[in-house]
C-alpha positions as a printed Julia matrix, in Angstrom:
312×3 Matrix{Float64}:
 -33.42    4.62   -2.1
 -31.61    3.25    0.94
 -30.42    0.23   -1.05
 -28.99    2.55   -3.73
 -27.05    4.51   -1.09
 -25.38    1.27   -0.03
 -24.71    0.04   -3.56
 -21.4    -0.27   -5.41
 -22.61    2.3    -7.94
 -23.22    4.9    -5.24
 -19.77    4.34   -3.75
 -18.19    4.61   -7.18
 -20.11    7.85   -7.82
 -18.74    9.38   -4.62
 -15.19    8.51   -5.67
 -15.77    9.87   -9.19
 -17.09   13.16   -7.75
 -13.98   13.44   -5.56
 -11.72   12.92   -8.59
 -13.58   15.55  -10.59
 -13.62   18.02   -7.69
  -9.87   17.94   -7.03
  -9.05   17.88  -10.74
 -11.27   20.94  -11.37
  -9.87   22.76   -8.33
  -6.21   22.46   -9.34
  -6.98   22.95  -13.04
  -8.65   26.23  -12.12
  -5.76   27.32   -9.88
  -2.97   26.39  -12.34
  -4.44   25.71  -15.78
  -1.2    25.77  -17.76
   0.9    23.16  -15.97
  -1.59   20.75  -14.42
  -4.04   18.14  -15.59
  -3.22   17.57  -19.25
  -4.02   14.05  -20.54
  -0.3    13.23  -20.43
  -0.11   14.54  -16.85
  -3.12   12.47  -15.75
  -1.63    9.35  -17.31
   1.61   10.02  -15.44
  -0.3    10.51  -12.16
  -2.09    7.21  -12.72
   1.1     5.27  -13.48
   2.74    6.45  -10.26
  -0.43    5.95   -8.19
  -0.86    2.29   -9.14
   2.44    1.49   -7.39
   0.98    2.72   -4.11
  -2.33    1.03   -4.9
  -0.61   -2.36   -4.86
   0.79   -1.63   -1.4
  -2.6    -0.34   -0.3
  -4.21   -3.63   -1.34
  -1.72   -5.55    0.78
  -2.22   -3.3     3.81
  -5.97   -3.84    3.56
  -5.62   -7.42    4.86
  -4.22   -6.28    8.21
  -5.85   -2.86    8.59
  -9.34   -4.44    8.54
  -8.18   -6.49   11.56
  -7.12   -3.35   13.43
  -3.41   -3.92   12.82
  -0.74   -1.59   11.45
   2.69   -2.22    9.94
   5.38    0.44    9.88
   7.97   -1.89    8.34
   6.42   -1.62    4.87
   8.86    1.05    3.67
  11.86   -0.85    5.03
  10.66   -3.99    3.27
  10.25   -2.12   -0.03
  13.88   -1.02    0.19
  15.24   -4.41    1.33
  13.2    -6.46   -1.16
  14.15   -4.11   -4.0
  17.84   -4.44   -3.16
  17.61   -8.24   -2.91
  15.72   -8.37   -6.21
  18.26   -6.19   -8.02
  21.2    -8.21   -6.7
  19.62  -11.51   -7.75
  18.68  -10.06  -11.13
  22.37   -9.64  -11.92
  22.77  -13.43  -11.88
  19.33  -14.76  -12.79
  17.68  -12.01  -14.83
  13.94  -11.45  -14.54
  13.43  -14.65  -12.53
  15.93  -13.55   -9.92
  14.46  -10.05   -9.86
  10.84  -11.12   -9.36
  11.54  -14.08   -7.06
  13.97  -11.96   -5.04
  11.46   -9.15   -4.46
   8.42  -11.36   -3.84
  10.3   -14.0    -1.86
  12.06  -11.51    0.39
   8.83   -9.61    0.93
   6.83  -12.71    1.86
   9.51  -14.03    4.23
   9.57  -10.69    6.02
   5.77  -10.89    6.37
   6.11  -14.38    7.84
   8.69  -13.14   10.36
   6.59  -10.12   11.36
   3.42  -12.2    11.77
   5.26  -14.85   13.79
   6.86  -12.33   16.14
   3.61  -10.41   16.54
   1.79  -13.6    17.58
   4.55  -14.73   19.91
   5.39  -11.44   21.61
   1.8   -10.35   22.32
   2.57   -6.65   21.97
   0.87   -4.09   19.67
   1.68   -4.43   15.99
   3.0    -0.87   15.84
   5.7    -1.64   18.43
   6.75   -4.87   16.71
   6.93   -3.32   13.26
   8.73   -0.14   14.33
  11.42   -2.27   15.97
  11.69   -4.53   12.94
  11.79   -1.51   10.63
  15.11   -0.54   12.21
  16.38   -4.1    11.83
  15.37   -4.3     8.15
  16.91   -0.9     7.4
  20.23   -2.07    8.85
  19.96   -5.38    6.98
  19.37   -3.51    3.71
  22.57   -1.5     4.27
  24.48   -4.73    4.92
  23.04   -6.53    1.87
  23.67   -3.55   -0.42
  27.22   -3.19    0.88
  26.77    0.57    1.12
  26.33    0.81   -2.66
  23.34    2.17   -4.54
  21.73   -0.68   -6.45
  20.77   -0.03  -10.08
  18.46   -2.23  -12.12
  19.94   -3.21  -15.47
  18.25   -1.4   -18.4
  17.42   -4.76  -20.01
  15.24   -5.66  -16.99
  12.97   -2.62  -16.9
   9.81   -4.02  -18.48
   7.83   -2.97  -15.38
   9.13    0.62  -15.42
   6.21    1.84  -17.5
   3.22    0.81  -19.58
   2.21   -1.82  -20.35
   4.42   -3.79  -17.93
   3.62   -1.88  -14.74
  -0.12   -1.79  -15.5
  -0.23   -5.53  -16.25
   1.59   -6.43  -13.01
  -0.52   -4.03  -10.92
  -3.79   -5.34  -12.31
  -2.66   -8.93  -11.7
  -2.18   -7.88   -8.06
  -5.65   -6.32   -7.98
  -7.13   -9.48   -9.51
  -5.39  -11.58   -6.85
  -6.85   -9.43   -4.08
 -10.32   -9.67   -5.67
 -10.03  -13.47   -5.8
  -8.86  -13.71   -2.17
 -11.64  -11.45   -0.91
 -14.41  -13.12   -2.9
 -13.42  -16.78   -3.2
 -11.44  -17.65   -0.06
 -12.08  -17.62    3.68
  -9.31  -15.12    4.25
 -11.29  -12.0     3.4
 -14.31  -13.13    5.42
 -12.25  -14.11    8.45
 -10.13  -10.93    8.37
 -13.31   -8.83    8.42
 -14.77  -10.98   11.21
 -11.62  -10.6    13.34
 -11.63   -6.85   12.78
 -15.32   -6.53   13.69
 -15.04   -8.48   16.95
 -12.04  -10.66   17.71
 -13.69  -12.28   20.74
 -16.72  -13.41   18.74
 -14.45  -14.57   15.92
 -12.59  -16.81   18.38
 -15.87  -18.2    19.68
 -16.88  -19.0    16.09
 -13.81  -21.25   15.85
 -11.65  -18.93   13.75
  -7.94  -19.39   14.41
  -7.22  -15.69   14.95
  -3.44  -16.01   15.21
  -3.3   -18.04   12.0
  -5.22  -15.45    9.99
  -3.22  -12.56   11.42
  -0.08  -14.39   10.28
  -1.64  -14.91    6.85
  -2.6   -11.22    6.78
   0.99  -10.11    7.36
   2.28  -12.57    4.76
  -0.23  -11.35    2.17
   0.63   -7.74    2.98
   4.31   -8.28    2.38
   3.75  -10.42   -0.71
   2.01   -7.36   -2.17
   4.88   -5.22   -0.83
   7.19   -7.48   -2.85
   5.15   -6.66   -5.95
   5.34   -3.01   -5.0
   9.12   -3.36   -4.72
   9.28   -4.69   -8.3
   7.28   -1.7    -9.51
   9.14    0.83   -7.34
  12.69   -0.06   -8.32
  11.64   -0.53  -11.96
  10.05    2.94  -12.0
  12.95    4.64  -10.2
  15.65    2.31  -11.65
  17.75    2.56   -8.44
  17.39    1.83   -4.74
  19.53    3.13   -1.88
  19.52    1.65    1.62
  18.4     4.11    4.31
  18.72    4.13    8.1
  17.37    6.11   11.04
  13.71    5.43   10.26
  14.12    7.17    6.89
  11.97    4.49    5.24
   8.99    5.55    7.38
   7.86    8.04    4.72
   7.22    5.17    2.3
   4.48    3.82    4.61
   1.94    6.59    4.41
   0.86    6.92    0.79
  -0.15    3.25    0.4
  -1.74    3.47    3.86
  -3.97    6.36    2.72
  -5.21    4.24   -0.16
  -5.98    1.44    2.3
  -8.08    3.81    4.38
 -10.09    4.62    1.27
 -10.64    0.89    0.8
 -11.74    0.37    4.4
 -14.01    3.43    4.32
 -15.71    2.27    1.09
 -15.91   -1.46    1.85
 -19.53   -0.97    2.94
 -20.26   -0.31   -0.73
 -18.6    -3.63   -1.66
 -15.76   -2.14   -3.7
 -12.6    -1.81   -1.56
 -10.23   -2.51   -4.47
 -11.6     0.2    -6.74
 -11.69    2.56   -3.73
  -7.99    1.92   -3.08
  -7.04    2.45   -6.75
  -9.17    5.58   -7.2
  -8.2     6.85   -3.74
  -4.51    6.66   -4.62
  -5.25    8.48   -7.88
  -7.01   11.23   -5.91
  -3.98   11.53   -3.62
  -1.69   11.71   -6.67
  -3.84   14.51   -8.12
  -3.62   16.46   -4.85
   0.15   16.03   -4.49
   0.85   16.94   -8.11
  -1.57   19.83   -7.89
   0.49   21.36   -5.09
   3.67   20.72   -7.07
   2.12   22.57  -10.02
   1.29   25.45   -7.69
   4.92   25.54   -6.56
   4.02   24.76   -2.97
   6.98   23.83   -0.74
   7.44   20.28    0.54
   6.34   21.36    4.02
   2.9    22.27    2.66
   2.65   18.89    0.96
   3.5    17.22    4.28
   0.79   19.23    6.0
  -1.71   18.13    3.35
  -0.59   14.51    3.8
  -1.18   14.73    7.56
  -4.56   16.41    7.2
  -5.64   13.91    4.54
  -4.64   11.02    6.8
  -6.63   12.49    9.7
  -9.73   13.06    7.56
  -9.62    9.61    5.99
  -9.04    7.9     9.35
 -11.92    9.88   10.86
 -14.27    8.76    8.08
 -12.98    5.19    8.32
 -13.3     4.94   12.11
 -16.72    6.57   12.38
 -18.95    4.39   14.47
 -16.02    2.37   15.79
 -14.9     4.52   18.7
 -14.43    1.52   20.93
 -11.93   -0.16   18.65
  -8.22   -0.18   19.35
  -5.12   -0.75   17.29
  -3.73   -4.18   18.1
């Protein structure tokens, strides 16, 4: 019985029950404008964008790190990708988004290792830098993706790209040292160092992987929305939290051995909740309250039994 409670099937059952509970709740409260098959498909298509970002965040969150420059990178990488797409088509678009994202991850990881200050401080400072850089690159003009380059704006393009990202994460976690070492560093960094793990190297790799996935998320985001506008004054901060909530699902359910499915289903649950409140006509302030409460609950479940841990 104990083995079953720690199995992948049990973890999946918990997630399935959560999906059914929230679906039934909002379907009961607003049966006419929530939860049709078309609605659910729409919720899923939007949620997989955040799932990709959640997969990237997983690599640093398991090490006790956070990154508040994710939203700024989504905006900057999207703008770079759109600009390059005007000259080089799909190649410029994809290479621009993924290349810009990965280079930003390299810069963040390098500065974090060199400065020896908490990741939150480094990434908040760099968020402001990247926001300003996005304004400069965009030239103050809203960037619009050409209609001929919108294969990833909907099915099957967005689903194919997202599931390639999920497959990449599955391969890294199961067939490389990165997943094992990231978990080891997060469990006890001192012991990991004594085992001979190059902690700084794998933190750098973690940030690079995160922002490579953010580059993929940028492709999906600007394809789905078709435009991207540079923002300043920490306005990109709001883009950090929805993928982060999916990551917390993944961390909370990793004991069942299925962090990827937990991230994907967790983001779908969040999409159901958000759209449920929209269907009810709830104001944006209520949705923000729900976001905050959901974050607190998920973090509490994730951090249970780890009261001595700190964010690095």
